[in-house]
N, C-alpha and C positions, 0 to 999 in steps of 0.2 A: 504493499500499498504505499502511496506517495504521501508524504510530508510536505507541509506548506513552510518554508523558511524565509524569515525576512533578512534583508541585506540592508544595512543603514551605512551611506558614505560618512565617514567621520573625518573632520578637518584634522591634520596632524599639529595640533596644537594644545596646549595644557588645558584641561577641564572641558574639552569636548566628548570624549568618550563618557566621562561621569555626568554632564547634561542629559544625555539621551539614556543611561542607566537608571538614572535618578527619576526621568518622567515614566519609565516602566514600573519602577519601584513604587511610585507615588501613585500608579493607576491600579497596584495591586497585580502586576504583572509577572507570573515567575518564569526566568528563563532555564531551559532545560539544559541545553547544551549550546556553547559559542566555540567561535574562532575568530580570532582579529588578525589580518594581513596587513601590511602597510607598505607605503610608499613615501617617496621624500613629503608629499604634500597632503596626501589624505591616507585614511585606513578604510577597509569594507570589515565591517562588522556583521557576521552572519551568525544567526541565532535560529534555535527550534523553541517555539515556544507553543503550547496549547492553545493558547488564546490569540492565536496570531492577528485576526481581524481587528482585537482592541488594541494590540500592540502598535498595527500599523497606523489606526486611527491617532493615536496617542502621541506617535511618533512625529507623523505628519503636522499634527497640529503645533506639535514644537519646532517645526521648521525643516525636520529631516527630509532627505532624500530616500525615499524607501522603495525598495523593489523584492517582490515577491517571487519565489523560485520554487519548483518542484524538485526535491530531493528524497533519496530513498536510505531508511537504515536497514543496514542488512548484517545478519549475524556472521561473523567471520572466525573460523576456526583459529583458538586461541593457545597457539603453538608455534615453535620456531617454523617458519615456512608459510604459515596459514595465509596471511596476507598476499605473500608474493603467490600463492596458488590462485587466489582468487583475481590478482592482476593477470596474470597468465591467462587464465579464462577469459578474461575480457578482451586482453589481445588478440586472443584466436579466434573471437567474436567480432574482431574490428570495432571494437567500443573503446572511445577514448574516455578516461575520468578527466573531467573538467577540475574537479578539486575533491578533497575527503578530508573528515576530520573525526575525531574519536567522540564515543557518548557513551556515558559511565552509566551501566546498570547494575547496581548494588545487589550483591549476591548471588548474579546470574551464573557466575563463572564462565562466562564466554565474553568475547569482543564484539561491540558492535561499532560499526563504521558508517558514517553519513556520506554517501556519495550523491555528486552531480555528474550525472553521464551526459554525453554528447548525443546518444540514441539510447535514451531509457528503456524502450521496448524491447529492442535486441539484447540490453544488459540482463533484463530481468529474464529472459527467455534462456538466456545462457547460464544463468546462476541457478535457475531454476532445475536445469536438467543435472546439476548435482547436488540438489537437496537445499540450495541455500536460498531463501526468501525474503522479502522485506519483514521487517518486525511489525508486529499489530501495534499501532498506537496506545493502545491499552496497557501493553507493557513498558513502553516508554513513558507514560505519563502518570499510571497508575489509576487508580479510581478517580471516575470524574469530579470536579470540586463540588462542593456542597453549594447549594442555592442559598442556604439559611443566613 
């Protein structure tokens, strides 16, 4: 199953990252995992958030440039060579990984990686052939938040 990832362009100057993290915190939005990549002038903050629509709304109101992308969380064999086997498989299927980062599942004993593929359907088909399927959101996010 696909996940919606929020990407925010962050100026590479003191306080820029904190500003957007504070907006999410004040809005009651929990970040489940993230990665931050930077260049000289700006960074790209990529986040997996259950309430991604709310996060997008809050960030845009705060002046952020926000992009929503489809990514996939995949269980990867948690042993030496496990990730290399997955990348070999994707290479054989002629799928490029645009980027990836780790997602921590407490107590699961397995590695979960978030992938952005150039050809998602080809990637998912190749991974499914060897029993590697996307992680269900309920496992990533836990029980639905209470509305009380």
